[in-house]
C-alpha positions in Angstrom: 14.9 -81.5 43.8 13.2 -82.3 47.1 9.8 -82.1 45.4 10.8 -85.0 43.2 11.8 -87.0 46.3 8.5 -86.4 48.1 6.3 -86.6 45.0 5.1 -90.1 45.6 4.5 -89.6 49.3 1.0 -89.2 50.8 -0.1 -86.2 52.8 -0.3 -88.5 55.8 3.3 -89.7 55.4 4.6 -86.2 55.0 2.6 -85.0 58.1 3.9 -87.9 60.2 7.5 -87.2 59.2 7.0 -83.5 60.0 5.4 -84.4 63.3 8.3 -86.7 64.3 10.9 -84.1 63.2 9.1 -81.3 65.1 9.0 -83.5 68.2 12.7 -84.1 67.8 13.3 -80.4 67.5 11.3 -79.8 70.6 13.3 -82.4 72.5 16.6 -81.0 71.4 15.7 -77.4 72.3 14.3 -78.6 75.6 17.6 -80.3 76.4 19.5 -77.2 75.3 17.2 -75.1 77.6 18.1 -77.2 80.6 21.8 -77.1 79.7 22.0 -73.3 79.7 20.7 -70.4 81.8 19.4 -66.9 81.5 17.9 -65.4 78.3 19.2 -68.2 76.2 17.3 -70.7 78.3 14.1 -68.8 77.8 14.7 -68.7 74.0 15.3 -72.4 73.9 12.2 -73.1 76.0 10.1 -70.9 73.7 11.4 -72.6 70.6 10.8 -76.1 72.2 7.2 -75.1 72.9 6.8 -73.9 69.4 8.2 -77.1 68.0 6.0 -79.1 70.3 3.0 -77.1 69.0 3.9 -77.9 65.4 4.4 -81.6 66.2 0.8 -81.7 67.6 -0.5 -79.7 64.6 1.1 -82.2 62.2 -0.3 -85.1 64.1 -3.7 -83.5 63.7 -3.1 -83.2 60.0 -2.1 -86.9 59.9 -5.4 -87.8 61.6 -7.6 -85.5 59.5 -5.9 -85.2 56.1 -9.3 -84.3 54.5 -9.2 -81.0 56.5 -5.8 -79.8 55.3 -7.3 -76.5 54.1 -8.5 -75.6 57.6 -5.2 -76.7 59.0 -3.3 -74.5 56.6 -5.6 -71.5 57.3 -5.1 -71.9 61.0 -1.3 -72.3 60.9 -0.5 -69.7 58.4 -0.1 -66.9 60.9 2.0 -69.1 63.2 4.3 -69.8 60.2 5.3 -66.1 60.0 6.0 -66.0 63.7 8.0 -69.3 63.5 10.2 -68.0 60.7 11.1 -64.9 62.7 11.9 -66.9 65.9 13.7 -69.9 64.3 15.5 -68.3 61.4 16.2 -64.8 62.7 16.1 -64.4 66.4 17.7 -67.8 67.5 20.9 -67.3 65.3 21.4 -63.7 66.5 21.0 -64.6 70.1 23.3 -67.6 69.8 26.0 -65.6 68.0 25.9 -62.9 70.7 25.9 -65.5 73.5 28.9 -67.3 71.9 30.8 -64.0 71.3 30.3 -63.0 75.0 31.5 -66.5 76.1 34.6 -66.3 73.8 35.5 -62.8 75.0 35.2 -64.0 78.6 37.5 -67.0 77.9 40.0 -64.9 76.0 40.1 -62.3 78.8 40.7 -65.1 81.4 43.4 -66.6 79.2 45.1 -63.2 78.8 45.1 -62.7 82.6 46.7 -66.2 83.1 49.2 -65.5 80.3 50.2 -62.2 81.9 50.8 -63.9 85.2 53.0 -66.6 83.6 54.9 -63.9 81.7 55.5 -61.9 84.9 56.8 -65.0 86.6 59.1 -65.8 83.7 60.4 -62.2 83.7 61.4 -62.3 87.4 
């Protein structure tokens, strides 16, 4: 379905769109990195760096569309690495992070609820 949408687009238009979206992803992950701390910050910084790298790569493809074969050969190994980072590691880390945060919030709420119950029982 998407192939039909992009069928009339030039290689340069698709490269520019990818470059812009990769830059946006780099900015979002950079913002997320500075809004968190610890291991999750490192993960977000790594993904931001990877997205920035991809943005530059797509701008290179935009400028040199006749060398798309070389571009593809160069980026193919990075693609495997990117899939693992963006589609596997990031969701797992985020789920564990959010679970720890939720457990912490629930535990604090339980302590407060127990205090209130003790006061009401007096």
